[in-house]
Backbone as JSON Lines, residues from 0, in Angstrom:
{"i":0,"aa":"M","n":[73.85,79.12,-27.98],"ca":[72.76,78.59,-27.3],"c":[72.51,77.21,-27.88]}
{"i":1,"aa":"A","n":[72.11,76.34,-26.91],"ca":[71.85,75.0,-27.36],"c":[70.68,74.42,-26.57]}
{"i":2,"aa":"A","n":[70.0,73.38,-27.12],"ca":[68.87,72.73,-26.44],"c":[69.33,71.29,-26.3]}
{"i":3,"aa":"K","n":[69.23,70.78,-25.0],"ca":[69.67,69.36,-24.76],"c":[68.36,68.6,-24.27]}
{"i":4,"aa":"P","n":[68.25,67.31,-24.67],"ca":[67.08,66.57,-24.21],"c":[67.23,66.19,-22.81]}
{"i":5,"aa":"F","n":[66.03,65.98,-22.11],"ca":[66.01,65.53,-20.72],"c":[66.81,64.29,-20.66]}
{"i":6,"aa":"E","n":[67.74,64.2,-19.75],"ca":[68.69,63.07,-19.55],"c":[68.07,61.71,-19.42]}
{"i":7,"aa":"L","n":[66.74,61.67,-18.93],"ca":[66.14,60.36,-18.78],"c":[65.27,59.99,-19.9]}
{"i":8,"aa":"D","n":[65.18,60.82,-20.93],"ca":[64.44,60.51,-22.14],"c":[65.16,59.51,-22.98]}
{"i":9,"aa":"K","n":[64.66,58.37,-23.14],"ca":[65.4,57.24,-24.0],"c":[65.27,57.58,-25.5]}
{"i":10,"aa":"Y","n":[64.16,58.31,-25.86],"ca":[63.95,58.54,-27.3],"c":[63.7,60.0,-27.54]}
{"i":11,"aa":"P","n":[64.63,60.93,-27.27],"ca":[64.35,62.33,-27.52],"c":[64.12,62.63,-29.04]}
{"i":12,"aa":"S","n":[63.2,63.53,-29.22],"ca":[62.88,63.97,-30.67],"c":[64.11,64.76,-31.24]}
{"i":13,"aa":"K","n":[64.34,64.52,-32.47],"ca":[65.35,65.31,-33.16],"c":[64.97,66.75,-33.42]}
{"i":14,"aa":"M","n":[63.56,67.04,-33.21],"ca":[63.14,68.43,-33.29],"c":[63.74,69.35,-32.41]}
{"i":15,"aa":"I","n":[64.28,68.8,-31.25],"ca":[64.92,69.65,-30.16],"c":[66.07,70.47,-30.7]}
{"i":16,"aa":"A","n":[66.71,70.05,-31.71],"ca":[67.77,70.82,-32.27],"c":[67.35,72.17,-32.82]}
{"i":17,"aa":"G","n":[66.07,72.21,-33.26],"ca":[65.54,73.45,-33.9],"c":[65.03,74.42,-32.79]}
{"i":18,"aa":"L","n":[65.03,74.13,-31.54],"ca":[64.53,75.06,-30.56],"c":[65.18,76.36,-30.41]}
{"i":19,"aa":"P","n":[66.54,76.32,-30.47],"ca":[67.21,77.64,-30.25],"c":[66.93,78.62,-31.45]}
{"i":20,"aa":"D","n":[66.52,78.18,-32.56],"ca":[66.11,79.04,-33.68],"c":[64.89,79.83,-33.27]}
{"i":21,"aa":"H","n":[64.05,79.42,-32.41],"ca":[62.85,80.1,-31.98],"c":[63.18,81.33,-31.23]}
{"i":22,"aa":"V","n":[64.23,81.3,-30.43],"ca":[64.48,82.39,-29.58],"c":[64.78,83.71,-30.23]}
{"i":23,"aa":"H","n":[65.73,83.64,-31.18],"ca":[66.05,84.93,-31.92],"c":[65.63,84.99,-33.32]}
{"i":24,"aa":"N","n":[64.59,84.24,-33.7],"ca":[64.05,84.32,-35.04],"c":[63.5,85.6,-35.47]}
{"i":25,"aa":"A","n":[63.8,86.09,-36.64],"ca":[63.37,87.36,-37.13],"c":[61.85,87.5,-37.26]}
{"i":26,"aa":"A","n":[61.21,86.4,-37.45],"ca":[59.77,86.32,-37.6],"c":[59.01,86.48,-36.22]}
{"i":27,"aa":"R","n":[59.83,86.34,-35.16],"ca":[59.15,86.24,-33.8],"c":[58.62,87.62,-33.46]}
{"i":28,"aa":"I","n":[57.4,87.57,-32.89],"ca":[56.83,88.83,-32.29],"c":[57.39,89.05,-30.91]}
{"i":29,"aa":"R","n":[58.04,90.08,-30.68],"ca":[58.86,90.28,-29.43],"c":[58.11,90.97,-28.36]}
{"i":30,"aa":"Y","n":[57.04,91.63,-28.79],"ca":[56.13,92.31,-27.71],"c":[54.74,92.47,-28.24]}
{"i":31,"aa":"P","n":[53.79,92.78,-27.45],"ca":[52.37,92.84,-27.86],"c":[52.19,93.94,-28.79]}
{"i":32,"aa":"M","n":[51.4,93.6,-29.8],"ca":[51.0,94.63,-30.83],"c":[49.44,94.54,-31.05]}
{"i":33,"aa":"V","n":[48.85,95.73,-31.32],"ca":[47.42,95.83,-31.41],"c":[47.08,96.61,-32.71]}
{"i":34,"aa":"R","n":[46.03,96.13,-33.42],"ca":[45.67,96.84,-34.58],"c":[45.22,98.3,-34.19]}
{"i":35,"aa":"V","n":[45.63,99.3,-34.85],"ca":[45.25,100.68,-34.47],"c":[43.76,100.93,-34.4]}
{"i":36,"aa":"D","n":[42.98,100.42,-35.4],"ca":[41.54,100.68,-35.43],"c":[40.86,99.9,-34.23]}
{"i":37,"aa":"W","n":[41.36,98.72,-34.02],"ca":[40.79,97.87,-33.01],"c":[41.09,98.53,-31.58]}
{"i":38,"aa":"L","n":[42.24,99.17,-31.44],"ca":[42.6,99.86,-30.14],"c":[41.75,101.01,-29.93]}
{"i":39,"aa":"R","n":[41.34,101.69,-31.0],"ca":[40.35,102.85,-30.84],"c":[38.91,102.47,-30.6]}
{"i":40,"aa":"K","n":[38.44,101.44,-31.36],"ca":[37.05,101.14,-31.37],"c":[36.61,99.71,-30.86]}
{"i":41,"aa":"R","n":[37.74,98.95,-30.54],"ca":[37.58,97.58,-30.08],"c":[36.67,96.79,-30.97]}
{"i":42,"aa":"H","n":[35.75,96.06,-30.55],"ca":[35.01,95.11,-31.31],"c":[34.18,95.79,-32.46]}
{"i":43,"aa":"L","n":[33.97,97.11,-32.27],"ca":[33.23,97.94,-33.31],"c":[34.13,98.45,-34.39]}
{"i":44,"aa":"S","n":[35.42,98.01,-34.46],"ca":[36.29,98.55,-35.48],"c":[35.99,97.94,-36.88]}
{"i":45,"aa":"D","n":[36.45,98.64,-37.81],"ca":[36.18,98.25,-39.24],"c":[37.02,96.98,-39.64]}
{"i":46,"aa":"T","n":[36.38,95.81,-39.68],"ca":[37.04,94.59,-39.93],"c":[37.59,94.45,-41.32]}
{"i":47,"aa":"S","n":[37.11,95.34,-42.21],"ca":[37.65,95.27,-43.56],"c":[39.09,95.73,-43.62]}
{"i":48,"aa":"Q","n":[39.52,96.38,-42.65],"ca":[41.03,96.82,-42.49],"c":[41.9,95.74,-42.03]}
{"i":49,"aa":"R","n":[41.45,94.65,-41.72],"ca":[42.31,93.52,-41.25],"c":[43.31,93.18,-42.44]}
{"i":50,"aa":"G","n":[44.55,93.07,-42.02],"ca":[45.59,92.78,-43.01],"c":[46.29,93.94,-43.64]}
{"i":51,"aa":"D","n":[45.5,95.14,-43.56],"ca":[46.11,96.41,-44.14],"c":[46.35,97.44,-43.06]}
{"i":52,"aa":"N","n":[45.72,97.32,-41.91],"ca":[45.82,98.3,-40.9],"c":[47.23,98.18,-40.18]}
{"i":53,"aa":"R","n":[47.62,99.33,-39.56],"ca":[48.84,99.53,-38.89],"c":[48.71,99.05,-37.43]}
{"i":54,"aa":"F","n":[49.72,98.44,-36.91],"ca":[49.77,97.93,-35.55],"c":[50.6,98.85,-34.66]}
{"i":55,"aa":"V","n":[50.3,99.0,-33.39],"ca":[51.13,99.71,-32.5],"c":[51.43,98.84,-31.33]}
{"i":56,"aa":"R","n":[52.53,99.12,-30.66],"ca":[53.0,98.42,-29.66],"c":[52.29,98.8,-28.28]}
{"i":57,"aa":"V","n":[51.87,97.84,-27.42],"ca":[51.3,98.14,-26.17],"c":[52.11,97.34,-25.14]}
{"i":58,"aa":"S","n":[51.9,97.79,-23.81],"ca":[52.63,97.08,-22.69],"c":[51.92,95.73,-22.53]}
{"i":59,"aa":"W","n":[52.66,94.92,-21.73],"ca":[52.09,93.46,-21.5],"c":[50.84,93.67,-20.65]}
{"i":60,"aa":"D","n":[50.9,94.55,-19.69],"ca":[49.79,94.85,-18.86],"c":[48.56,95.27,-19.64]}
{"i":61,"aa":"E","n":[48.72,96.21,-20.55],"ca":[47.6,96.59,-21.44],"c":[47.04,95.49,-22.27]}
{"i":62,"aa":"A","n":[48.04,94.68,-22.9],"ca":[47.57,93.5,-23.7],"c":[46.8,92.57,-22.87]}
{"i":63,"aa":"L","n":[47.27,92.19,-21.7],"ca":[46.52,91.21,-20.78],"c":[45.15,91.73,-20.43]}
{"i":64,"aa":"D","n":[45.12,93.02,-20.07],"ca":[43.8,93.68,-19.75],"c":[42.87,93.66,-20.95]}
{"i":65,"aa":"M","n":[43.3,94.01,-22.18],"ca":[42.42,93.96,-23.35],"c":[42.0,92.57,-23.54]}
{"i":66,"aa":"F","n":[42.86,91.48,-23.39],"ca":[42.49,90.23,-23.59],"c":[41.42,89.72,-22.74]}
{"i":67,"aa":"Y","n":[41.58,90.04,-21.44],"ca":[40.55,89.75,-20.41],"c":[39.27,90.37,-20.7]}
{"i":68,"aa":"E","n":[39.24,91.65,-20.97],"ca":[38.17,92.43,-21.31],"c":[37.28,91.91,-22.35]}
{"i":69,"aa":"E","n":[38.15,91.4,-23.43],"ca":[37.41,90.84,-24.69],"c":[36.8,89.56,-24.3]}
{"i":70,"aa":"L","n":[37.45,88.72,-23.49],"ca":[36.96,87.47,-23.13],"c":[35.54,87.65,-22.32]}
{"i":71,"aa":"E","n":[35.6,88.59,-21.39],"ca":[34.43,88.94,-20.7],"c":[33.3,89.42,-21.57]}
{"i":72,"aa":"R","n":[33.54,90.33,-22.6],"ca":[32.67,90.89,-23.5],"c":[31.97,89.75,-24.29]}
{"i":73,"aa":"V","n":[32.77,88.9,-24.85],"ca":[32.22,87.74,-25.67],"c":[31.35,86.88,-24.87]}
{"i":74,"aa":"Q","n":[31.75,86.44,-23.69],"ca":[30.97,85.58,-22.87],"c":[29.71,86.21,-22.45]}
{"i":75,"aa":"K","n":[29.73,87.44,-22.07],"ca":[28.52,88.13,-21.55],"c":[27.54,88.31,-22.72]}
{"i":76,"aa":"T","n":[28.09,88.59,-23.92],"ca":[27.25,88.79,-25.08],"c":[26.66,87.65,-25.71]}
{"i":77,"aa":"H","n":[27.52,86.6,-25.76],"ca":[27.17,85.36,-26.56],"c":[26.97,84.05,-25.73]}
{"i":78,"aa":"G","n":[27.19,84.19,-24.4],"ca":[27.09,83.0,-23.51],"c":[28.34,82.3,-23.3]}
{"i":79,"aa":"P","n":[28.35,81.33,-22.3],"ca":[29.62,80.69,-21.94],"c":[30.19,79.68,-22.93]}
{"i":80,"aa":"S","n":[29.4,79.34,-23.92],"ca":[29.9,78.4,-24.89],"c":[30.53,79.22,-26.1]}
{"i":81,"aa":"A","n":[30.61,80.5,-26.03],"ca":[31.09,81.38,-27.15],"c":[32.61,81.26,-27.3]}
{"i":82,"aa":"L","n":[33.28,80.67,-26.39],"ca":[34.81,80.63,-26.53],"c":[35.19,79.16,-26.9]}
{"i":83,"aa":"L","n":[35.89,78.93,-27.93],"ca":[36.37,77.66,-28.39],"c":[37.88,77.54,-28.2]}
{"i":84,"aa":"T","n":[38.24,76.54,-27.42],"ca":[39.75,76.26,-27.17],"c":[40.14,75.18,-28.06]}
{"i":85,"aa":"A","n":[40.39,75.42,-29.33],"ca":[40.77,74.46,-30.25],"c":[42.24,74.61,-30.69]}
{"i":86,"aa":"S","n":[42.8,73.58,-31.13],"ca":[44.24,73.62,-31.73],"c":[44.21,73.04,-32.99]}
{"i":87,"aa":"G","n":[44.89,73.77,-33.94],"ca":[44.99,73.2,-35.34],"c":[46.11,72.34,-35.46]}
{"i":88,"aa":"W","n":[46.05,71.4,-36.49],"ca":[47.02,70.35,-36.74],"c":[48.46,71.05,-37.08]}
{"i":89,"aa":"Q","n":[48.59,72.29,-37.55],"ca":[49.77,72.83,-37.85],"c":[50.53,73.06,-36.55]}
{"i":90,"aa":"S","n":[50.03,72.91,-35.42],"ca":[50.71,73.25,-34.14],"c":[51.29,71.93,-33.57]}
{"i":91,"aa":"T","n":[50.93,70.86,-34.05],"ca":[51.34,69.61,-33.43],"c":[52.87,69.48,-33.37]}
{"i":92,"aa":"G","n":[53.4,69.25,-32.25],"ca":[54.9,69.11,-32.07],"c":[55.64,70.4,-32.06]}
{"i":93,"aa":"M","n":[54.91,71.53,-32.16],"ca":[55.65,72.83,-32.11],"c":[55.89,73.27,-30.68]}
{"i":94,"aa":"F","n":[56.88,74.04,-30.5],"ca":[57.22,74.53,-29.15],"c":[56.5,75.84,-28.93]}
{"i":95,"aa":"H","n":[55.82,75.93,-27.89],"ca":[55.11,77.24,-27.61],"c":[54.14,77.66,-28.69]}
{"i":96,"aa":"N","n":[53.27,76.76,-29.19],"ca":[52.47,77.09,-30.32],"c":[51.38,78.01,-29.79]}
{"i":97,"aa":"A","n":[50.98,79.01,-30.55],"ca":[50.0,79.99,-30.22],"c":[48.63,79.4,-29.84]}
{"i":98,"aa":"S","n":[48.11,78.41,-30.67],"ca":[46.73,78.0,-30.39],"c":[46.71,77.24,-29.08]}
{"i":99,"aa":"G","n":[47.73,76.49,-28.73],"ca":[47.73,75.72,-27.44],"c":[47.87,76.68,-26.23]}
{"i":100,"aa":"M","n":[48.58,77.75,-26.39],"ca":[48.75,78.8,-25.31],"c":[47.4,79.43,-25.13]}
{"i":101,"aa":"L","n":[46.71,79.8,-26.31],"ca":[45.53,80.59,-26.25],"c":[44.41,79.66,-25.57]}
{"i":102,"aa":"A","n":[44.39,78.42,-25.94],"ca":[43.41,77.42,-25.4],"c":[43.63,77.45,-23.7]}
{"i":103,"aa":"K","n":[44.84,77.4,-23.27],"ca":[45.11,77.4,-21.82],"c":[44.76,78.73,-21.25]}
{"i":104,"aa":"A","n":[44.9,79.79,-21.9],"ca":[44.45,81.12,-21.38],"c":[43.01,81.21,-21.26]}
{"i":105,"aa":"I","n":[42.32,80.82,-22.33],"ca":[40.86,80.89,-22.33],"c":[40.28,79.86,-21.25]}
{"i":106,"aa":"A","n":[40.89,78.68,-20.99],"ca":[40.46,77.72,-20.03],"c":[40.63,78.33,-18.64]}
{"i":107,"aa":"L","n":[41.65,79.14,-18.46],"ca":[41.94,79.77,-17.16],"c":[40.89,80.74,-16.86]}
{"i":108,"aa":"H","n":[40.25,81.37,-17.89],"ca":[39.23,82.36,-17.89],"c":[37.92,81.83,-17.3]}
{"i":109,"aa":"G","n":[37.71,80.53,-17.57],"ca":[36.41,79.96,-17.16],"c":[35.84,79.04,-18.19]}
{"i":110,"aa":"N","n":[34.61,79.3,-18.45],"ca":[33.85,78.49,-19.43],"c":[34.37,78.61,-20.82]}
{"i":111,"aa":"S","n":[34.52,77.47,-21.56],"ca":[34.83,77.39,-22.92],"c":[34.48,76.11,-23.44]}
{"i":112,"aa":"V","n":[34.62,75.98,-24.81],"ca":[34.23,74.73,-25.42],"c":[35.59,74.26,-25.98]}
{"i":113,"aa":"G","n":[35.91,72.96,-25.63],"ca":[37.17,72.28,-26.1],"c":[36.97,71.31,-27.13]}
{"i":114,"aa":"T","n":[37.97,70.59,-27.45],"ca":[37.95,69.56,-28.42],"c":[38.37,68.18,-27.82]}
{"i":115,"aa":"G","n":[38.18,67.15,-28.51],"ca":[38.6,65.83,-28.07],"c":[39.24,65.04,-29.14]}
{"i":116,"aa":"G","n":[40.04,64.09,-28.77],"ca":[40.65,63.27,-29.81],"c":[41.92,63.9,-30.39]}
{"i":117,"aa":"D","n":[42.39,63.38,-31.49],"ca":[43.51,63.98,-32.13],"c":[43.35,63.8,-33.64]}
{"i":118,"aa":"Y","n":[44.29,64.31,-34.33],"ca":[44.26,64.35,-35.78],"c":[44.26,62.9,-36.42]}
{"i":119,"aa":"S","n":[45.22,62.17,-35.9],"ca":[45.56,60.84,-36.47],"c":[44.27,59.89,-36.35]}
{"i":120,"aa":"T","n":[43.62,59.81,-35.18],"ca":[42.56,58.88,-35.0],"c":[41.2,59.51,-35.1]}
{"i":121,"aa":"G","n":[41.22,60.77,-35.62],"ca":[39.94,61.38,-35.9],"c":[38.87,61.38,-34.85]}
{"i":122,"aa":"A","n":[37.69,61.06,-35.21],"ca":[36.6,60.98,-34.19],"c":[36.53,59.58,-33.45]}
{"i":123,"aa":"A","n":[37.42,58.69,-33.74],"ca":[37.43,57.37,-33.28],"c":[37.48,57.34,-31.71]}
{"i":124,"aa":"Q","n":[38.29,58.26,-31.11],"ca":[38.51,58.35,-29.7],"c":[37.18,58.77,-28.99]}
{"i":125,"aa":"V","n":[36.32,59.53,-29.68],"ca":[35.21,60.05,-28.98],"c":[34.03,59.18,-29.33]}
{"i":126,"aa":"I","n":[33.92,58.57,-30.48],"ca":[32.76,57.8,-30.88],"c":[32.84,56.34,-30.47]}
{"i":127,"aa":"L","n":[33.96,55.69,-30.73],"ca":[34.1,54.15,-30.44],"c":[33.72,53.83,-29.05]}
{"i":128,"aa":"P","n":[34.29,54.51,-27.98],"ca":[33.89,54.05,-26.69],"c":[32.32,53.97,-26.36]}
{"i":129,"aa":"R","n":[31.53,54.82,-27.17],"ca":[30.16,54.9,-26.99],"c":[29.41,53.84,-27.75]}
{"i":130,"aa":"V","n":[30.05,53.39,-28.93],"ca":[29.53,52.47,-29.89],"c":[30.0,51.1,-29.72]}
{"i":131,"aa":"L","n":[31.2,50.93,-29.52],"ca":[31.91,49.63,-29.45],"c":[32.4,49.2,-28.13]}
{"i":132,"aa":"A","n":[33.45,49.93,-27.62],"ca":[34.14,49.62,-26.34],"c":[35.11,50.68,-26.09]}
{"i":133,"aa":"Q","n":[35.55,50.85,-24.84],"ca":[36.64,51.79,-24.43],"c":[37.89,51.13,-25.07]}
{"i":134,"aa":"W","n":[38.81,52.01,-25.36],"ca":[40.08,51.49,-25.96],"c":[41.22,52.27,-25.28]}
{"i":135,"aa":"K","n":[42.39,51.65,-25.42],"ca":[43.56,52.13,-24.85],"c":[44.73,52.06,-25.85]}
{"i":136,"aa":"C","n":[45.43,53.22,-26.09],"ca":[46.55,53.16,-27.1],"c":[47.85,53.25,-26.31]}
{"i":137,"aa":"M","n":[48.79,52.52,-26.78],"ca":[50.1,52.49,-26.09],"c":[51.22,52.46,-27.13]}
{"i":138,"aa":"N","n":[52.28,53.09,-26.74],"ca":[53.38,53.24,-27.53],"c":[54.27,51.91,-27.4]}
{"i":139,"aa":"S","n":[54.61,51.39,-28.52],"ca":[55.25,50.16,-28.5],"c":[56.88,50.4,-28.82]}
{"i":140,"aa":"K","n":[57.64,49.29,-28.81],"ca":[58.98,49.36,-29.15],"c":[59.15,48.83,-30.51]}
{"i":141,"aa":"P","n":[59.83,49.4,-31.44],"ca":[60.57,50.66,-31.38],"c":[59.55,51.79,-31.25]}
{"i":142,"aa":"P","n":[60.01,52.92,-30.73],"ca":[59.13,54.05,-30.49],"c":[58.57,54.56,-31.8]}
{"i":143,"aa":"G","n":[57.35,55.2,-31.59],"ca":[56.65,55.74,-32.74],"c":[55.67,54.74,-33.42]}
{"i":144,"aa":"R","n":[55.64,53.66,-33.0],"ca":[54.67,52.57,-33.48],"c":[53.64,52.46,-32.3]}
{"i":145,"aa":"W","n":[52.39,52.77,-32.71],"ca":[51.35,52.69,-31.77],"c":[50.39,51.47,-32.08]}
{"i":146,"aa":"Y","n":[49.9,50.89,-31.04],"ca":[48.9,49.83,-31.18],"c":[47.75,50.19,-30.21]}
{"i":147,"aa":"C","n":[46.58,49.81,-30.51],"ca":[45.43,50.02,-29.72],"c":[44.7,48.75,-29.43]}
{"i":148,"aa":"R","n":[44.13,48.57,-28.23],"ca":[43.26,47.49,-27.94],"c":[42.17,47.92,-27.1]}
{"i":149,"aa":"T","n":[41.14,47.11,-27.2],"ca":[39.91,47.48,-26.27],"c":[40.24,47.21,-24.9]}
{"i":150,"aa":"A","n":[39.95,48.21,-24.09],"ca":[40.23,47.96,-22.66],"c":[39.02,47.38,-21.89]}
{"i":151,"aa":"K","n":[37.82,47.64,-22.31],"ca":[36.69,47.15,-21.69],"c":[35.53,47.09,-22.67]}
{"i":152,"aa":"P","n":[34.95,45.88,-22.88],"ca":[33.84,45.83,-23.79],"c":[32.63,46.54,-23.19]}
{"i":153,"aa":"L","n":[31.76,47.03,-24.09],"ca":[30.57,47.82,-23.64],"c":[29.53,47.03,-22.91]}
{"i":154,"aa":"C","n":[29.14,45.89,-23.57],"ca":[28.07,45.05,-22.96],"c":[28.23,43.56,-23.16]}
{"i":155,"aa":"C","n":[27.59,42.88,-22.38],"ca":[27.5,41.35,-22.53],"c":[28.87,40.68,-22.43]}
{"i":156,"aa":"G","n":[29.95,41.33,-21.97],"ca":[31.17,40.78,-21.76],"c":[31.79,40.22,-23.08]}
{"i":157,"aa":"A","n":[31.42,40.71,-24.13],"ca":[31.89,40.28,-25.41],"c":[32.11,41.49,-26.44]}
{"i":158,"aa":"L","n":[32.95,41.3,-27.27],"ca":[33.27,42.38,-28.23],"c":[32.93,41.8,-29.64]}
{"i":159,"aa":"I","n":[32.1,42.53,-30.37],"ca":[31.76,42.04,-31.71],"c":[32.7,42.69,-32.64]}
{"i":160,"aa":"C","n":[33.47,41.98,-33.4],"ca":[34.35,42.58,-34.45],"c":[34.05,42.25,-35.85]}
């Protein structure tokens, strides 16, 4: 098995060479598993058992039904903003990262709270357009070097630096 970059990609990532290892990795979860106590009592299960409890295999249909039912329960109990679709820094650049897929699944369900910006520029992408000016980041040559410039000043046609 091999992974080949898209033929029109001028700067393919070297990480692509590691993708085949994900398919048959011994650490990969190959089918849905549910904690036994949670399967019996759902959200009323004994949470002190987490990490020590036994897991059982369930079908994909059962797993998707449980996932949907739990999303419904959380939103009905705690309101539409109770679901957070956030991704951790550990997932950046990873192929099929769990947090990214979970965020997409929750977003398909309906209401959720998301995040903005990225790890490298922190809150700047969210705050600076409101305080200073809108900005635009572009990839330069050689690849991997980024530069940012203000795209539109906020007021008075001038940018105070």
